[in-house]
C-alpha positions as CSV (number, residue, x, y, z in Angstrom):
1,M,-20.6,4.8,11.1
2,T,-21.7,2.0,8.8
3,L,-20.0,2.7,4.9
4,L,-20.6,1.4,1.8
5,F,-18.4,2.0,-0.8
6,R,-19.6,1.2,-4.4
7,E,-19.3,2.7,-7.9
8,A,-21.1,6.1,-7.9
9,S,-24.3,6.4,-10.1
10,G,-26.5,8.8,-12.1
11,A,-28.4,8.9,-8.5
12,D,-25.5,10.0,-7.1
13,I,-24.6,13.2,-8.7
14,D,-26.8,15.8,-7.1
15,A,-25.0,14.3,-3.2
16,L,-21.7,14.7,-5.0
17,S,-21.9,17.5,-6.5
18,A,-22.6,19.6,-2.7
19,I,-19.9,18.0,-1.3
20,E,-18.1,21.4,-0.4
21,D,-14.0,22.0,-2.1
22,V,-14.6,19.6,-5.2
23,G,-14.7,22.6,-7.9
24,W,-16.9,20.0,-9.9
25,T,-19.7,20.6,-11.5
26,R,-22.5,18.2,-12.4
27,A,-21.3,17.2,-15.9
28,H,-17.6,16.3,-14.5
29,F,-19.6,13.7,-12.4
30,E,-21.8,12.8,-15.1
31,A,-18.7,12.3,-17.4
32,E,-16.9,10.4,-14.7
33,L,-19.4,7.7,-14.0
34,G,-18.2,3.9,-14.2
35,R,-14.3,5.5,-12.9
36,G,-15.6,6.5,-10.0
37,L,-16.0,4.7,-6.6
38,L,-17.9,6.6,-3.8
39,V,-18.8,5.9,-0.5
40,A,-21.7,6.1,1.6
41,E,-22.5,6.8,5.1
42,D,-25.8,4.9,6.3
43,G,-27.0,5.4,2.7
44,E,-25.9,8.8,2.3
45,P,-22.9,9.9,-0.1
46,V,-19.9,11.4,1.5
47,G,-17.2,10.8,-0.5
48,F,-15.6,10.5,-3.9
49,A,-12.9,9.0,-5.2
50,A,-12.1,8.9,-9.2
51,L,-9.0,7.4,-11.2
52,R,-8.1,6.5,-14.3
53,E,-6.4,3.6,-15.0
54,V,-3.7,3.1,-18.5
55,A,-1.2,1.0,-19.6
56,G,-0.7,-0.5,-15.6
57,E,-0.9,2.9,-14.0
58,A,-3.4,4.4,-11.8
59,Q,-4.0,8.2,-11.7
60,V,-5.7,9.8,-8.8
61,Y,-7.5,12.9,-9.4
62,M,-10.1,13.1,-7.3
63,I,-10.6,12.4,-3.3
64,A,-13.2,14.1,-1.7
65,V,-14.9,13.5,1.7
66,R,-17.6,16.6,2.8
67,R,-16.5,18.5,5.3
68,R,-18.6,17.6,8.4
69,S,-17.5,14.0,7.7
70,R,-13.7,14.6,7.5
71,G,-11.2,13.7,10.1
72,R,-12.7,10.1,10.6
73,G,-10.9,7.7,8.9
74,I,-13.3,8.1,5.6
75,G,-10.9,9.6,3.0
76,H,-8.4,7.1,4.4
77,R,-10.9,4.0,3.8
78,L,-11.7,5.9,0.8
79,L,-8.1,5.9,-1.4
80,E,-7.5,2.4,0.2
81,D,-10.2,0.7,-1.6
82,A,-9.9,2.7,-5.1
83,L,-5.8,1.6,-4.8
84,N,-6.9,-1.7,-4.2
85,R,-9.3,-1.9,-6.8
86,A,-6.7,-0.6,-8.9
87,K,-4.2,-3.4,-7.8
88,R,-6.6,-5.9,-8.4
89,G,-7.3,-4.4,-11.9
90,G,-3.7,-5.1,-12.5
91,C,-2.0,-1.6,-12.3
92,F,1.5,-1.2,-10.2
93,R,1.7,2.6,-10.0
94,A,-0.4,5.2,-8.9
95,T,0.4,8.7,-9.7
96,L,-1.5,12.2,-8.5
97,E,-0.7,15.8,-8.1
98,V,-2.0,17.9,-4.9
99,S,-1.9,21.6,-4.1
100,E,1.5,22.1,-1.7
101,K,-1.1,23.7,0.5
102,N,-3.1,20.7,1.1
103,T,-1.2,19.2,3.9
104,A,-3.7,17.0,5.2
105,A,-4.0,15.3,2.2
106,I,-0.3,15.1,1.5
107,R,-0.2,13.5,4.8
108,L,-2.5,10.7,3.6
109,Y,-0.9,9.8,0.5
110,E,2.7,9.5,2.1
111,E,0.8,7.0,4.4
112,F,-0.1,4.8,1.1
113,G,3.5,5.5,0.3
114,F,3.2,8.2,-2.1
115,A,6.5,10.5,-3.0
116,I,7.1,13.8,-4.3
117,V,8.5,13.4,-7.6
118,G,8.1,16.7,-9.2
119,R,6.1,19.8,-8.6
120,R,4.7,22.6,-10.8
121,S,5.3,25.9,-10.3
122,K,2.1,28.2,-9.6
123,Y,-0.4,25.7,-11.5
124,Y,-3.4,26.5,-9.2
125,N,-5.7,29.5,-9.3
126,D,-4.5,30.6,-5.6
127,G,-0.6,30.3,-6.9
128,A,-0.2,27.2,-4.8
129,D,2.6,24.5,-6.5
130,A,1.1,21.3,-7.4
131,L,3.2,18.6,-5.8
132,L,3.8,15.5,-8.2
133,M,3.7,12.3,-6.0
134,D,4.0,8.8,-7.3
135,A,3.6,5.6,-5.3
136,S,4.4,1.5,-6.1
137,L,1.0,-0.7,-5.3
């Protein structure tokens, strides 16, 4: 497995929008170009991380890995690289929200020191609460 981390470009949008369970349209990806970090395996996009940096804080608002590539540590490496880039850019804190039902993502975030700091009741369409998490970088 050869992984390459780079900024996403317009040429990647079709492959990224095909990643399952993302819920983003082509327009969403187009709007995030320049802020998104892509991971490619052997030249093919397999994951994406998007975050915004404001006043020393990185807001992680998308981490996605295509279904057939999950369970191999790609999400871990993608989040690690994204947070390292944010830290090098001067961020000292990271925040995110995640569905209470997404236990795999919650475990991943906890590995990076994220802790639950709040909750938004029935935030998602399926009725799940959003957990608000943050971590020091």
